[in-house]
VEXDREN-2710 file (C-alpha; in Angstrom, 1 decimal):
% VEXDREN-2710
k/r/px/py/pz
1/MET/0.0/0.0/0.0
2/PRO/1.6/3.4/-1.0
3/GLU/2.6/5.6/1.8
4/ILE/0.4/8.7/2.2
5/LYS/2.4/11.9/2.7
6/PRO/1.5/14.4/5.3
7/GLU/-0.4/17.4/4.1
8/LYS/2.5/19.7/5.0
9/GLU/4.8/17.7/2.6
10/ILE/2.2/17.9/-0.2
11/LEU/1.5/21.6/0.1
12/SER/4.2/23.6/1.7
13/THR/3.4/27.0/3.1
14/GLU/7.1/28.1/3.0
15/PRO/7.9/30.5/0.1
16/LEU/10.3/29.2/-2.5
17/GLN/13.8/30.7/-2.0
18/LEU/15.1/32.3/-5.2
19/ASP/18.4/31.1/-6.6
20/ALA/21.3/33.4/-5.6
21/PHE/22.0/33.8/-9.4
22/SER/18.5/35.2/-10.0
23/LEU/17.0/36.7/-13.1
24/ARG/17.7/40.2/-11.9
25/LEU/21.3/39.5/-11.2
26/LYS/21.7/37.7/-14.6
27/LEU/20.2/40.8/-16.3
28/ALA/22.6/43.1/-14.5
29/LEU/25.6/40.9/-15.4
30/ALA/24.6/40.8/-19.0
31/PHE/24.5/44.6/-19.2
32/ALA/27.8/44.9/-17.3
33/VAL/29.5/42.7/-19.9
34/LEU/28.0/44.8/-22.6
35/SER/29.3/48.0/-21.0
36/LEU/32.9/46.5/-21.2
37/LEU/32.8/46.4/-25.0
38/PRO/33.7/50.1/-25.6
39/PHE/36.6/49.8/-23.2
40/ILE/37.9/46.8/-25.0
41/PHE/37.6/48.7/-28.3
42/ILE/39.4/51.7/-26.9
43/ALA/42.2/49.5/-25.5
44/ILE/42.7/47.9/-28.9
45/ARG/42.8/51.3/-30.6
46/ILE/45.3/52.7/-28.0
47/THR/47.5/49.6/-28.5
48/GLY/47.4/50.2/-32.3
49/MET/48.3/53.8/-31.9
50/GLY/51.2/52.9/-29.6
51/ARG/52.6/50.6/-32.3
52/TYR/52.2/53.3/-34.9
53/ILE/54.1/55.9/-32.8
54/ALA/56.8/53.3/-32.1
55/GLU/57.3/52.7/-35.8
56/LEU/57.5/56.5/-36.5
57/SER/60.1/56.8/-33.7
58/ALA/62.2/54.0/-35.1
59/LYS/62.2/55.7/-38.5
60/GLY/63.1/59.1/-37.0
61/ASP/60.0/60.7/-38.3
62/LEU/59.1/62.1/-34.9
63/ASN/62.0/64.5/-35.2
64/ASN/59.7/66.5/-37.5
65/SER/58.0/68.7/-35.0
66/ALA/54.9/69.3/-37.1
67/LEU/54.3/65.5/-37.5
68/ALA/54.9/64.9/-33.8
69/ARG/52.5/67.6/-32.9
70/ALA/49.8/66.2/-35.2
71/VAL/50.2/62.7/-33.8
72/THR/50.0/63.9/-30.3
73/GLU/46.8/66.0/-31.0
74/GLN/45.2/63.0/-32.7
75/SER/46.1/60.7/-29.8
76/ASN/44.7/63.2/-27.2
77/ALA/41.6/63.7/-29.2
78/PHE/41.0/60.0/-29.5
79/ILE/41.5/59.4/-25.8
80/VAL/39.2/62.3/-24.8
81/GLY/36.6/61.1/-27.3
82/SER/36.9/57.5/-26.1
83/ILE/36.4/58.6/-22.5
84/GLU/33.4/60.7/-23.4
85/PHE/31.9/57.8/-25.4
86/SER/32.6/55.3/-22.6
87/ILE/30.8/57.5/-20.0
88/VAL/27.8/58.0/-22.3
89/PHE/27.7/54.3/-23.1
90/PHE/27.9/53.4/-19.4
91/ILE/25.1/55.8/-18.6
92/LEU/23.0/54.2/-21.3
93/VAL/23.8/50.7/-20.0
94/CYS/22.7/51.7/-16.5
95/ALA/19.5/53.2/-17.9
96/GLY/19.0/50.0/-19.8
97/ILE/19.4/48.0/-16.7
98/ILE/16.9/50.1/-14.8
99/PHE/14.4/50.1/-17.7
100/ALA/14.7/46.3/-18.2
101/ASP/14.2/45.7/-14.5
102/ARG/11.1/47.9/-14.5
103/ILE/9.7/46.4/-17.7
104/LEU/10.7/42.7/-17.4
105/VAL/11.8/41.7/-13.9
106/GLY/9.6/44.1/-11.9
107/PRO/6.2/42.8/-13.1
108/LEU/7.4/39.3/-12.7
109/TYR/8.3/39.9/-9.0
110/LYS/4.9/41.6/-8.5
111/ILE/3.1/38.6/-9.8
112/ILE/5.2/36.2/-7.7
113/THR/4.5/38.3/-4.6
114/TRP/0.8/38.4/-5.4
115/MET/0.6/34.7/-5.9
116/ARG/2.5/34.0/-2.7
117/THR/0.2/36.2/-0.7
118/ALA/-2.8/34.6/-2.2
119/ARG/-1.5/31.1/-1.4
120/GLU/-0.7/32.1/2.2
121/ASN/-4.3/33.3/2.5
122/LYS/-5.4/29.9/1.0
123/PHE/-6.9/32.0/-1.9
124/ALA/-9.7/33.1/0.4
125/ALA/-9.3/36.8/-0.2
126/LEU/-7.7/37.5/-3.6
127/ALA/-6.1/41.0/-3.9
128/PRO/-6.5/43.0/-7.1
129/LEU/-4.2/41.9/-9.9
130/PRO/-0.9/43.9/-9.5
131/VAL/-0.1/43.9/-13.3
132/GLN/-2.8/45.1/-15.6
133/SER/-0.8/46.1/-18.7
134/GLY/-1.7/45.1/-22.2
135/ASP/1.6/43.2/-22.8
136/GLU/2.6/39.5/-22.2
137/TRP/3.1/40.1/-18.4
138/GLY/-0.4/41.5/-18.1
139/ALA/-1.8/38.5/-20.1
140/LEU/0.1/36.1/-17.8
141/GLY/-1.3/37.8/-14.7
142/TYR/-4.8/37.8/-16.1
143/GLU/-4.7/34.1/-16.9
144/ILE/-3.4/33.3/-13.4
145/ASP/-6.1/35.4/-11.9
146/GLN/-8.9/33.8/-13.9
147/SER/-7.5/30.3/-13.1
148/ILE/-7.5/31.0/-9.4
149/LYS/-11.1/32.4/-9.6
150/TYR/-12.2/29.3/-11.5
151/PHE/-10.7/26.9/-8.9
152/GLN/-12.3/29.0/-6.2
153/GLU/-15.7/28.5/-7.8
154/VAL/-15.0/24.7/-8.2
155/GLU/-13.9/24.5/-4.5
156/SER/-17.0/26.5/-3.4
157/ARG/-19.3/24.2/-5.5
158/GLU/-17.7/21.1/-4.1
159/ARG/-18.0/22.3/-0.6
160/GLN/-21.7/23.1/-1.2
161/ILE/-22.3/19.7/-2.7
162/ALA/-20.6/18.0/0.2
163/GLU/-22.8/20.0/2.7
164/GLU/-26.0/19.2/0.7
165/LYS/-25.1/15.5/0.6
166/GLY/-24.6/15.5/4.3
167/GLU/-27.9/17.3/4.9
168/PHE/-29.6/15.0/2.3
169/ILE/-28.4/11.8/4.2
170/SER/-29.3/13.3/7.6
171/VAL/-32.8/14.2/6.6
172/ALA/-33.4/11.0/4.6
173/ALA/-32.2/9.0/7.6
174/HIS/-34.6/10.9/9.8
175/GLN/-37.5/10.4/7.4
176/LEU/-36.9/6.7/7.4
177/ARG/-36.3/6.4/11.2
178/THR/-39.7/7.6/12.1
179/PRO/-41.7/4.9/10.2
180/LEU/-39.1/2.2/11.1
181/THR/-39.6/3.0/14.8
182/GLY/-43.4/2.7/14.3
183/LEU/-42.9/-0.7/12.6
184/LYS/-40.7/-1.9/15.4
185/TRP/-43.4/-1.0/18.0
186/THR/-46.2/-2.5/15.9
187/LEU/-44.3/-5.8/15.5
188/GLU/-43.7/-6.0/19.2
189/VAL/-47.4/-5.5/19.8
190/LEU/-48.3/-8.1/17.2
191/ARG/-46.0/-10.6/19.0
192/ASP/-47.8/-9.9/22.3
193/PRO/-50.2/-12.9/23.0
194/SER/-52.6/-10.5/24.7
195/THR/-53.3/-8.6/21.5
196/THR/-56.8/-9.3/20.2
197/PRO/-57.4/-10.5/16.6
198/GLU/-59.3/-7.2/15.8
199/SER/-56.3/-5.2/17.1
200/LYS/-53.9/-7.3/15.0
201/ALA/-55.9/-6.7/11.9
202/LYS/-55.8/-3.0/12.4
203/LEU/-52.1/-3.1/13.2
204/LEU/-51.4/-5.1/10.0
205/ASP/-53.3/-2.4/8.0
206/GLN/-51.0/0.2/9.6
207/VAL/-47.9/-1.8/8.8
208/SER/-49.1/-2.1/5.2
209/GLY/-49.6/1.7/5.0
210/THR/-46.3/2.4/6.6
211/THR/-44.3/0.2/4.3
212/GLU/-46.0/1.7/1.3
213/ARG/-45.0/5.2/2.5
214/MET/-41.4/4.0/3.1
215/VAL/-41.3/2.5/-0.4
216/ARG/-42.5/5.8/-1.9
217/LEU/-39.9/7.7/0.2
218/VAL/-37.1/5.4/-0.9
219/ASP/-38.2/5.8/-4.6
220/ASP/-38.2/9.6/-4.2
221/VAL/-34.8/9.5/-2.6
222/LEU/-33.4/7.4/-5.4
223/ASP/-35.0/9.7/-8.0
224/VAL/-33.4/12.8/-6.4
225/ALA/-30.0/11.0/-6.2
226/LYS/-30.3/10.3/-10.0
227/ILE/-31.3/13.9/-10.7
228/GLU/-28.3/15.2/-8.9
229/GLU/-25.9/12.7/-10.5
230/GLY/-27.4/13.5/-14.0
231/LYS/-28.6/9.9/-14.4
232/PHE/-32.4/10.7/-14.3
233/GLY/-32.8/9.7/-17.9
234/TYR/-35.4/11.0/-20.3
235/GLU/-36.7/9.3/-23.4
236/TYR/-38.7/11.9/-25.5
237/ALA/-41.2/11.0/-28.2
238/ILE/-44.3/12.3/-29.8
239/THR/-47.0/10.9/-27.5
240/ASP/-50.7/11.6/-26.8
241/ILE/-50.9/13.3/-23.4
242/ILE/-54.7/12.9/-22.9
243/GLY/-54.8/9.1/-22.5
244/PRO/-52.0/8.8/-19.9
245/MET/-53.5/11.7/-17.9
246/GLN/-57.0/10.1/-17.9
247/HIS/-55.5/6.8/-16.7
248/LEU/-53.7/8.7/-13.9
249/VAL/-56.9/10.4/-12.8
250/ASN/-58.7/7.1/-12.8
251/ASP/-55.9/5.7/-10.5
252/PHE/-56.5/8.4/-8.0
253/LEU/-60.4/8.3/-8.1
254/VAL/-60.6/5.6/-5.4
255/VAL/-58.3/7.6/-3.0
256/GLY/-60.2/10.8/-3.7
257/LYS/-63.5/9.1/-3.0
258/SER/-62.2/7.6/0.3
259/ARG/-61.3/11.2/1.4
260/ASP/-64.5/12.8/0.0
261/VAL/-62.5/14.9/-2.5
262/ALA/-63.8/15.2/-6.0
263/LEU/-61.2/14.7/-8.8
264/VAL/-62.0/16.2/-12.2
265/PHE/-60.1/16.0/-15.5
266/GLU/-60.8/18.9/-18.0
267/HIS/-59.5/18.8/-21.6
268/ASP/-60.8/20.3/-24.8
269/GLU/-59.4/17.6/-27.2
270/ASP/-59.8/13.8/-27.2
271/ALA/-56.2/13.4/-28.3
272/LEU/-53.3/15.8/-28.0
273/PRO/-49.8/14.7/-29.3
274/VAL/-46.9/16.3/-27.5
275/TYR/-43.1/15.8/-27.5
276/VAL/-42.4/14.5/-24.0
277/ASP/-41.1/11.7/-21.9
278/VAL/-44.6/10.5/-21.0
279/ASN/-43.4/8.4/-17.9
280/ARG/-41.6/11.4/-16.4
281/VAL/-44.5/13.8/-17.1
282/THR/-46.9/11.3/-15.5
283/LEU/-44.6/11.1/-12.5
284/ALA/-44.6/14.9/-12.2
285/VAL/-48.4/15.2/-12.4
286/SER/-48.8/12.3/-10.1
287/ASN/-46.8/14.1/-7.4
288/LEU/-48.9/17.2/-7.9
289/ILE/-52.2/15.3/-7.6
290/SER/-50.9/13.3/-4.6
291/ASN/-50.0/16.6/-2.8
292/SER/-53.4/18.1/-3.5
293/LEU/-55.1/15.0/-2.1
294/ASP/-52.9/15.2/1.1
295/TYR/-53.6/18.9/1.7
296/THR/-57.3/19.2/0.6
297/HIS/-60.0/18.7/3.2
298/GLY/-63.1/16.5/2.7
299/GLY/-65.7/18.1/0.4
300/GLY/-62.9/19.8/-1.6
301/ARG/-62.1/19.5/-5.3
302/ILE/-59.0/18.8/-7.4
303/THR/-59.0/19.7/-11.1
304/LEU/-56.4/18.5/-13.7
305/GLN/-56.5/20.6/-16.8
306/VAL/-54.7/20.1/-20.1
307/GLU/-55.0/22.9/-22.7
308/ARG/-53.1/24.3/-25.6
309/ALA/-51.0/27.5/-25.0
310/GLY/-49.5/28.5/-28.4
311/ARG/-46.8/26.0/-29.3
312/GLN/-47.0/24.5/-25.8
313/VAL/-49.4/22.5/-23.8
314/ARG/-50.2/23.7/-20.3
315/ILE/-50.8/21.1/-17.6
316/SER/-52.4/22.4/-14.4
317/VAL/-53.4/20.9/-11.1
318/GLN/-55.8/23.1/-9.1
319/ASP/-57.1/22.3/-5.6
320/THR/-59.2/23.9/-2.9
321/GLY/-56.8/22.9/-0.2
322/ILE/-54.9/24.7/2.6
323/GLY/-52.9/26.9/0.3
324/ILE/-49.3/28.1/0.6
325/SER/-48.0/31.1/2.5
326/PRO/-45.6/33.6/0.8
327/GLU/-42.9/32.5/3.1
328/ASP/-43.2/28.8/2.1
329/LYS/-43.4/29.7/-1.6
330/ARG/-39.7/30.8/-1.5
331/ARG/-38.5/27.4/-0.4
332/LEU/-41.2/25.3/-2.0
333/PHE/-39.0/23.3/-4.4
334/THR/-36.1/22.8/-1.9
335/LYS/-35.4/19.2/-1.1
336/PHE/-37.2/17.9/2.0
337/TYR/-38.8/21.3/2.7
338/ARG/-42.3/21.3/4.0
339/GLY/-44.3/24.2/5.3
340/GLU/-45.6/24.3/8.9
341/SER/-49.2/24.0/7.9
342/ALA/-48.4/21.1/5.6
343/ARG/-46.5/19.2/8.4
344/ARG/-49.4/19.7/10.8
345/MET/-52.0/18.3/8.3
346/HIS/-49.8/15.5/6.8
347/PRO/-46.8/14.6/9.0
348/ASP/-45.5/11.8/6.8
349/GLY/-44.6/13.6/3.6
350/SER/-41.1/13.4/2.2
351/GLY/-40.7/16.9/0.8
352/LEU/-39.2/15.5/-2.4
353/GLY/-42.2/15.4/-4.8
354/LEU/-42.0/19.0/-5.9
355/PHE/-38.3/18.9/-6.3
356/ILE/-38.7/16.0/-8.7
357/THR/-41.6/17.7/-10.5
358/ARG/-39.7/20.8/-11.1
359/ASN/-36.8/18.9/-12.6
360/VAL/-39.2/17.2/-15.0
361/ALA/-40.7/20.6/-16.0
362/LEU/-37.3/22.1/-16.6
363/ARG/-36.1/19.1/-18.7
364/HIS/-39.1/19.8/-21.0
365/GLY/-38.0/23.4/-21.5
366/GLY/-40.3/25.1/-18.9
367/ASP/-40.7/25.5/-15.2
368/VAL/-43.4/25.1/-12.5
369/THR/-45.5/28.1/-11.7
370/VAL/-47.4/28.4/-8.5
371/GLU/-50.5/30.4/-7.7
372/SER/-51.6/30.1/-4.2
373/GLU/-52.9/31.8/-1.1
374/ALA/-53.0/30.4/2.4
375/GLY/-56.5/28.9/3.1
376/LYS/-57.7/29.3/-0.5
377/GLY/-56.1/26.5/-2.5
378/SER/-53.3/26.2/-5.0
379/THR/-52.6/25.9/-8.7
380/PHE/-49.4/24.2/-10.0
381/SER/-48.8/24.5/-13.7
382/PHE/-46.0/23.6/-16.2
383/ASN/-45.8/23.5/-20.0
384/VAL/-44.7/20.8/-22.4
385/PRO/-43.8/21.2/-26.1
386/LEU/-45.9/20.1/-29.0
387/GLU/-42.8/19.3/-31.0
388/LYS/-39.1/19.0/-30.3
389/ALA/-38.4/22.4/-31.9
390/ASP/-40.7/24.0/-29.3
391/MET/-38.8/22.7/-26.3
392/GLY/-36.4/25.6/-25.9
393/LYS/-33.0/25.5/-24.2
394/VAL/-33.2/22.6/-21.7
395/GLU/-29.6/22.9/-20.6
396/VAL/-30.0/26.6/-19.5
397/SER/-33.2/25.7/-17.6
398/VAL/-31.6/22.8/-15.7
399/GLY/-28.5/25.0/-14.9
400/ASN/-30.8/27.6/-13.4
401/PHE/-32.5/24.9/-11.4
402/PHE/-29.4/23.7/-9.7
403/ALA/-28.0/27.3/-9.3
404/SER/-31.2/28.1/-7.3
405/PHE/-30.0/25.6/-4.6
END
């Protein structure tokens, strides 16, 4: 098994020590060598002039006073000119060193210092970019700055996902623990010899209902996990929407009758082809109807309506239930969230149905709209396209969906 290095060995907080022969020193040395060139040239010229004068002296030409004076004047003029040129050249070299340091080395040191400070602060508080010129150094600083900000966003998103997963597991475990505790107690009562047959029959009915709710909860949890992992697959096709919605309403009629809640299906056309994943849309509408049944008192009414809306088909579920307060509307589609009035009326809900329903609506290019007032019922609606071309930008919609959490 490979040895795991300690964190301090993987990511050191100590600044890297620059080599003694750094870029700044190398640059200064290069200009210093350059500044020696005129002195070498002057030395070569002086050596040549010395040989020339020696030759004239050997021939006796220096006895001519005019010639000697001319040679001496030329030599002095050359030496003075060479000294002046050397001084000017040296000044230019020094100016070149300063200029190169400010233009080349200075920005690099600023970027290094800026990066070191950002790393020491663990990139939590990023100072403004120190080099904002339009040259290559400015481009380098900009790319580093954008890279850091990108990884900051990635880290923030990963941290948020980790927190949401922890909360997801915690709430899911809590949601399962309550019915499991009830099952445990019920089984203990069933094993008690003193329990009457009538009581056992009632307890078995309760066990059946509890296990059914647990299965629904597990299904919802698995669906949410698939949504967040991008594995909640969709298979779109041109499909009649009236038939599946009618079957869905028929499935809920028995439940509605047992709760004295009327369930009505309104539609203007006998057949209405749409471009959808009919199973996912049926799941979304089923969640809406199920919620309406849970939060509508006896004597109430639930209406499922399917109607054309331009190049879209609008699916609405309206009820005369307890309604939703403005405070609850803001968090209505958050995982596991349930309003206070909803918890009082129906304690066993999972708080996942609307989360799944909104994902289905978004993957069909729309979103869920809510019209509700506390105590006066609610209407949930979403659109599905008639054809593929009418769907819109699904990717943008789903991105907004996850960004809202």
